Steps between C-alpha positions, in 0.01 A plus 500: 500500500594250229464126565851349501515148352783247513500159336709189564567247226576605143471165325281375217160519671568844645618626162199357312214624715594690814752745356254618232232527771718729714585715201135539398398572859748785524378637167140493625574621853752781482551516877700177482875436519659177386793551732695174466510141377717221639645173375807296593590507130625855441451479124132406544446773758654767277300385197177504702571853622557622146202317349236618746627833626623427850730762650760257638590134519650293780639152549463519880141478627575620854693798368221600262235493774723686745586778256174540305242435775225421247127533561433176311716199416434238233665159520519294180713201595490121450281320754808344662618848599171677568457395864851605603490835320141581595578430866789745489296775334198458729722497810635838389142628474482579127162453325550205269349336195656158444466256212286194553514259663635674806641169625510130419369394839212604720739546792711754308194684370355518850829638633498776239145587603609514865787737420271729300247505783763566765659782302165627368636493144263531200564215259371343182562166329511521121219264403445691177202294381286684753584814304465349152243729332267213403516324836450835675192562285369151575542564873308829470210322329491228766516747788235728351245234408562198722610387844789251553242237599326539162799351317454131420828416336820657366721319251857607428707365211868592504703346216859558399738366234828329594507622859729236644567666838439236769323744730242653268292561812674837538333604173174313560436715808398781262191304397429385854520854636287641216221248559508560876476873427202453269322265741531753781563211735774282643539139392366258760618176335706398197557154355822497297570263212854480362550350155870426467645495150809275502498468120591870478844412634510793743476414870220669689295608198132428556145619444296619797125453537325654800144447623418771753231618739470856632368615835230682302366167369638549148715239327804543278687280256852558372670342199866605512703353214852642453598297192183528291470626143386857568557781748171613651346615825122472498244531778132401487252601771159335529208642701124448479395607147843657443832390352805720451801409286826688556787428262801706599772615257778404741845534341350579156418142431216317323203696640636852428344754546286297739127514558229504764161358405193495725203283406166509679242233419699421184491864387819699467475812715866602488790437266809714543860468389800564718599781266174677588615540860850646460649768279842335466594187311817389679511191722555705814177690426274220376595241764460699820861584585463875461169498686643310799789748527263795481284347771801452730642847450162668545438303821836619633416860414168463681657338806289185478577130497479345150222244468719226345736472792693237695200423718233477232715276276622266773269214401632511143851418626361226723346334193817551296696312769249214485558470126878505537480225762235309295255497789181312400248704702495849648249591771495851642567502873 
């Protein structure tokens, strides 16, 4: 029987990366039906249906779920709406992939996890960096050759240009979640440093610098600069005799097509480009969006809980809330 997919939210982000992902998934997996998309804006919903091959469109979420009874639901909504809409969908028992972050507070994120547990609903949070082809390859190398305790240090540089949003933490969580994923360990302590930038003339704009310790004994350092001169996301991992550099091609910016370099005792043992790992060249293919959707849909087909779920990403939201509140120190309870 075909997997029936519904999606909610037909705005810019959904149109750029998720719509093309659904379309490609149906092309690659013929036993798939894109049964309906939904948006309060009827014009957007209709355009999304036509662009990506959905059978119907709706402007009423409850009506769509009641009529279509999908096997999998995707929620691509602004963070201010995600908690409310995700709660509704999980309460109805529909398997759900929701955009990150799943909430702006730990309390809300915990409540979503409780609902999913109570209703036994498979769920996934769309932290797409975990599915970025280069970061995925880096994780495979670490898991195959090392233990989490072998990692000495991970450095993450996330720079943007003219990102004036006062709560950049909701974007910064991508880097935080990716590093936690690579470390294979929870953070035990984080010292936050907030560099406010009043000369920019935009309230709330700041750089974030994090010094972190993991339960595994590894350390991590984050430089998160939203109004720098280049758009990059780079991760460096140091272990005994080994260093790995991962420069992702996120959003087709400076480091395109991206690269992963592994040096051992100052000798290069691996040097691959992002384009070596994927056949497509579109953003949704090179930056992990297609791969995260495939992972979710295949987990639903198999009847298993996705790995990147509300429970396993709970600490990421806890750290995001600390950054929004400008907490100086985080210590895991």
